N, C-alpha and C positions, 0 to 999 in steps of 0.2 A: 612030406609035404609040399603044397604045391608051390611054385618057381613066383617067384616076387613080378607083379607085372610093369613091364618097361615103362618107364614115365616118357610119354608123347613130348617129342623137342618141340620147344615153341619156334615162332619162326625167328625172334631174334638170336635165338641160338643157332640155327641154321644157317641165320647170315653168317655167324661169327666163326663157324665150323667151316664153312665154303670158305672163307678169307684165309684162315689159318691152316686149310689142309691145301689151298692150291695158288695160294701169290709164293711169289719169295722176293725179299725186300730188292729194292730195285735199284739202291744206290747209298751211299753212306759208310761207315766202317761194318755193317752188318750185311753189305748188299750179297746177293746171293742165297741168304741163308733163307728158311722157311719164316715166313712174316709170323709175329705174336704180339697179338695184342697186348695193348698198356689198360689196366683196368678200367683206365675214366672213359677209355674208345669202347670197352666192352658193358661198361654199364650207359653209356649215349645208344649205343646200338639197341641194348634189352630194351632202354624207355621208349626208346620210338617206333623201334615194329613190334613191340608184345602190348603197346598202351591196348587197354579195354575197350575206348571210345575211339580206337585209330588216329593214326596221326596225320593231321596235312601241313604243321609248321611244325620246326624243329629248329633251336637254337643253342648255338655249341659257341661261348666267348673265353679264348684261351688267349695266353701269353705265345707271344711271335718265335717260332721254332719247339715247336711242341705237335710236331707231326701233325699239322694242320695240313698241308695240303697232299698227305699220305693218307690222312682220314677221307679226305674226298676222292682220294684213289679212289680207295678200298669200297667206299661204299656203290662210288660209279660204278664199277666192272662189275661189283655185285647184280646190280640193275642190270648190265649190259649182258652177259653169258651166265648169271649165276639164277642162284629160285629165286628171284627178283625180278627178273626179267619177262616182259608182257609184248605180247606179240605185235608188228609191228610197230612201236612206242619208237620214243623221242627221248632224249636226255639231254641235259645241257650244265653245264658248271659256266658259272658268270666270274667276270672278275670288273677290277676300276679300270684296268688297262691291259693291252695288248702283251704285255711280256709278262705280266701273271697271269692271263689266262693260259696262255702258252706252258705255264710251268706247270698248272693242274694237267694238260694236253700230256707232255712230257715223261711226266710221272706215272701216268696211267699207262702211257703206248711201253713203256721201259718194262714197268710191270709184267704188261700182256706178253713183252717179248722174251722175258729171261724166265717164266714161267711156264714150265714141259709141261702144265696140265691145261695150260691156254693156247698150247698150239693149234694153228689152223683154225679155232672158232672164231678169231681177231682181225677183221683188214684193216690197216691205219689206211688215211687220208692225208698224208702230213702237209698238203700246201692247203687243206680245208678246216686244220686242226682236229680231226673226226678220225671216230674209231667206229667199225660197223661189227656186230654180234652176229656172228653170220646165223647162229643155231635158231633165234627168235627174229633175225631181221631186225632185230633196234641199234637205232645210230643215236651215237653220241656224238656231242660238238663242243668246242671251247669258243666261250662267244665274250664279248669284251667293251664295257661301255662306250672307248672311245672309239670303236668300229660301226657301231649301231645297227647291230646284227640282231636285236633281241625280237624285232618285228619280225611277223611271219612264223615263228617257231610255236610249234603247240608240243610243249615238252610236259611228262608226267613224273619228270623228274628234275627239279633243279635244284642244283646245290651254288649258293653266291658267296662268294668270299671276299674278304674284307670291306666287309660293309660298313664296317664302323669308319670306315674313309669318307663316308657320304656328308655332306655338310647340309641342316636342314632337316626337317619332318618328314622329306617326301623324293624323290628322286624317279626321272622319266625309265632309265632302265631297267629299274624293280620291276615298276608300275605295270610296262610291258610285256613281263616273263610272268610277275602275278594274275596277269590278264588273258594272256595266252592261256593257261592251265586249264580254262573254262571247259575245254574240250574231252576233259576227262572226270570219273565221276568222286576217282578217288586219288587226287594229284598229292605228291608231297613236294614244298619245298624248302628244304635247308641254310641257316644262313651260319655260315662260320668266320671270326672275325675277333682280334681284339676288338674293346671295347672302345667306342667314339669318345669325343673333346666333351659333348655336351650334354646334359639332360634334354636339349631339345634336339639333336640329332636322331636320326631315322631310326638308326640301332640299338639306341638308346629309351628311346620310343616303345618301339617293341618287344623289349626284354623288361622295361618298366610294368607293359600292361601285361605279360605271361608271369611275371612275380605278384602281381598287386591283384589280379584277376582269376590268375590259375585259369584261363581255358582247357577245355579237356581234351581238346584236338591239338594242343601246345604242349611241348616238349622243350624247356629251356633248361641246359647246365651250362653257371658261369663261375669260374673259377678267378678267382680275383682275392689279390693281398690287400686286408684293408690297411687304412691308413694310419693307425696306431703304430704298424710293426715299423722298426726302423729299418734304412734303404739296405743296412746289412746284414739284418735278422734271416739266417737260413729258414728259419720255421717258415718266415712270413712268404720266403720264394717259392718253395714248395705247395700254397695255397693255389697263386697263381700260374703254376707250372708243375703239372699232373708228369710230366715226363721228367722230370729232374733228374737225371742219372741213368736216364734210359736212352733217350733219342737226344734231351737234351742237357747239354755241356752242363758241367758244374763247375768245369774251371773257366770256360766262355760268361757262365751266370755270374760268377765271384768278380770276373774281372769288370763286367759293366756296372754291379754293383760300386765300385771301388773308384770308376770315373764316377758318379751320377753322385756321390758323397764328394769327391774333389771339386767338382766345376759343375757349380747351379745351374748352370745355361742346359745340363743336361740331365739335369732332374726328371723335369716334366718327361722329357721323350722315354727315358728308364721306367717311369713309372706306366707311361699307357705302355710299350709296347713289351716289356717284360715284367709287369707287375698287375699288369693288365686293370689299371686304375682310371677311372671314367675323368682323364685329363687331356689338356692341349699338346699335343708334344710340339709347338711353338713356343717353348719357356722365356719366361723374362731371362735376359741377361745375366741378372742376377738377383736374388730371393729377396722378398721383402723384410725378412728378418737381419739378411749381412747388410742392407741398406741402412737401416734404421740402428743397428749398431755402428753405422759410421755417421751419424746424422748427430752425434749429439754437439750441442751448440758450444764454441770457443772462445771466450770472451778476451778482447784485449788484443787479437793477433790480426796485424795490417796487412797487404799487398807489401808496403815499403821493406817491413821486417824481414822478410823473407829471401832468401843466400841466392836462390835460382829461381828463375820463372819460367813458365811455357804455356803457350796456348793454344787454342783450338776456333776456328771462325767458320760457322755453317750458315750460308747465307740462304737463306729460304727462297720461295717462290714469294714472286713481289706483293702476297695476301696472306701468308704465312706469317711462320714466328723466323726471327732470326736471332741465331745464341753464338755467345761470344763466353769462351770459358779459359781463364787461366789456373793454375797449377802453381802452386808456391811450396817450396820446400824449405824447412826450418831445420836441421838436421835428419831423423829415418821418419819425421812426419811430413805428408802432404795435406795443403791445406787450398780451399776450393773458392774460387769467386767467381761469377754470372753474371753474367746479362741477358737480356732479352728485350727484341723489339719487333712490333708486331702494329701497321697500319692503325690510325685513330678510326678512320671510317668504317662501318660493316663489324666492328667488335664484336657487338652482341651476337648476331649472323654467326661470325667464327664461333664465337663460347655454346653456341648452343650445337652447332657443330659439331664443335671436339668435345663435346659435353665438359669443359672445362671451365673454370668463372674467372675467366679471365678479366671481365671488370670490376671484381674486388682485389685481384692481383695489379691489376692497372693502379688502382687507389690506394693500394698499399706500399708499391713504388717496387713490385718482384718485375714488373713489365713496364718499359717505355712505350709511348704509340711516336709512331712518327707522322710527318703530318699526311693529311692525303689518304687514297683508298689504297695503297701501296707502299710497300717499305723503301722508304725512301733512303738510299745509299749515301749522299752527300752526310744525311745527320747523322749516319752509321760511322763513318768515315771518322767524321769529326769527334764522335761520341769515344772511338776504339783509339783518339789521339789523345785526349785528354784522360784515359784511363791510362796509358802507359807511358806516357811521358816524364810522370814524375820516378818510374820503375824501368825507366829506357835502359840504364848499365845492368839490371839483373835479368831484365828480358832476354831470353837466350835464341826463340823463334819460335812462330806462330804457325800450325797448320792451317792447312785450308784446303776445300774440295775445290779442285779447276773448275767446276761447275759454275758459271753466273760469276765467276772473277775477274774476268776480263773489264765489266763496265764498273766493280767496286775498284779495281785497281786504277782506271781512268779517273774514277772523282779522286782516289789518294794522290796520283801523281798530280793533279787538277790543285790540289790543296798544298804540294808542297810539302807532303809528310812520307818519314821514312819508317819502315814497319820490316824485320826479320822474319817475312813473309816462303812457308814453305809448302811446296806441292805435297798432297796429299792424298792417295787413290781412294777410292768409296770401294775399291773391289778387295779380295781376300789377299791379294800379296801386300797390301799396307796397313788394310783394317786387322786381320789377325794377331799381326804381332801387338798392333795396338788393344786391342780389346785383351790380350794375355795380360799387358802389362797394367791396364786398368782393373782388372780382376784380381791380379796377385795382392793388388795393393790395397782392394776391397776386402778381400779375404784374410788378410793379413792387418786388419783394423786402424792402418794408416791412413787412410784418404777422409780428412776431415771435410763434411759438404755441408755444414749446420743446418740439414734438411730444409735448405729450398726450396717451396713448395711446387716450383715450374721446375725444377730441376728431376724434383721427385715424380713429379707427371712421366714427365719422359723418361725416367728408370724403369717405372710401371709398364710404358709403353713398348721400351725397348726387344726387341725379338729378335735372334741368332737365326741365320744359317751358318750348315754347313758344305763344304765342298765332302768329293770323293776322301781328300785327305786330311779331313777334319780341321780344315782350317775353317776361320768362323767369320764374321760380319753383321753387322746389322743389316736388318731387313727392311726397311720404310714399308714395303708390299703388302709384309705381314702383318701390319697392326693398322686401325682406323686411326689412333691417335698420335700425338708430335711426340717426337725423338729428338730434335735439333738439339739439345742439351746434352744427353748422353752423345750425341756424336761426335757434337765440339770437344766433350771431355776426352771422348776417346783419342783423338787425334792427337789432345795435348800431351797424355800420357805415353803415345808413342813415340811423338818426337824426342819427348824428353827420354825414353829409353835409346831413341837410335843417337843423342848425342852423346848419354852416356856411351855406348855400347863404339862410337868411335871418340871416344877419350875427349868430347868438348871439341870436335871438329867440325862443324855442319856446315861451314863455309859453303862447300860445295852445292850445298843444297838449298839455301838461301836463296830466292830468286831476284834476280840483276837490277830487273826496272824498278824494286822499289827499293832494294838497301844499296848502297853501294856505287 
């Protein structure tokens, strides 16, 4: 009986065999063990290298912590000293920052250093983030967009990391690399990233073109959790995290999901990075549904009815929106009362710029205009006095931003007005507990804001940023719209919380020249 003819090994199978036969895991819990590629990695490699039409563009989009950097390192090393090495060729991996670029280089160099079968075949040049494949004289270098190092390179293989961070339809760094590949007849460029924020961003356009038009030289694998899945649904997690339980920790994934379900301000970050959904990571401070749930109009409640009252004053630039928000407590419920001021002159232009119906809101009484082309602080001071005078015995404190307060204080002093003003920083130290207090009230459904349209606009625009310790603050730089009302309301919630923490003793915080 004739022996069966051995099936010829495909190009993709050869790449997989080379990786698993020669590489050791460079770091992590399995460091030093032979590399065992996951199914999604093998599927991607086979699709790229066994494409009957040949592949010039490959796209892999997965959630974070799914061995994305490892996949890049294994592929580039295969082109450096493996079966894909081309004599005297050049390889680059590109990232948005030096730090990310260094991660790819570091992982590849660690893999080369600890894998016995690669000993003596690769020469590292750490100062230049470069590796030299000695047998075929192949040069690999990690480059970054912020170092302007893409020009002058002619890579046969380019692997671009985190292109989902590119805002807009094009990018000079990517353009420089793509055009440089023209020196080769069969170059390959691989994009590996979590998804971008918007449909109009570069990576989204790339994916949509691949999925819609299906160009024969392009391979596109996207692992995404559809929005229909609940944040805590583990079946949904697996759709965007093909390495879950392998390289991706189930424990950490569950921790992140619970945090996203508990904290609306973290939800979009989780959806983008952990579920690989096409959403902006800069999420609104509070979700639309939670905001609406607190917006049911309450009839017959007046400031004078409240047991205690706290305020927040956010003074704008002279041409923008100034907000004054009071929070009044009745039992366990809190009620929001707010006022907004903007200059009368130039109102139409500001409405067009901010894409907000300021003229209609002025007519309806939601916004008051001050005389002239800038916010008249004397006018605002008189209005604050008129608003607070009837409730002075219940008004505990008004938190204010130190910026621009000097001019306002002079107006208050000139008018002989006494206000319990408390300085409130706009950094993480003061705003983090203020946002926590405001968020708690909103999530518990005890903050009745009455759906004021100007405040609702500010809520929709309010974006949070975090420091390394996950402290939060609102960030005006992250949005083009106004957030003044939310900033004022957060300060009011913060000073209320501080007063309760101090058992009603805020005297040391009250600004002396204004009261006392």
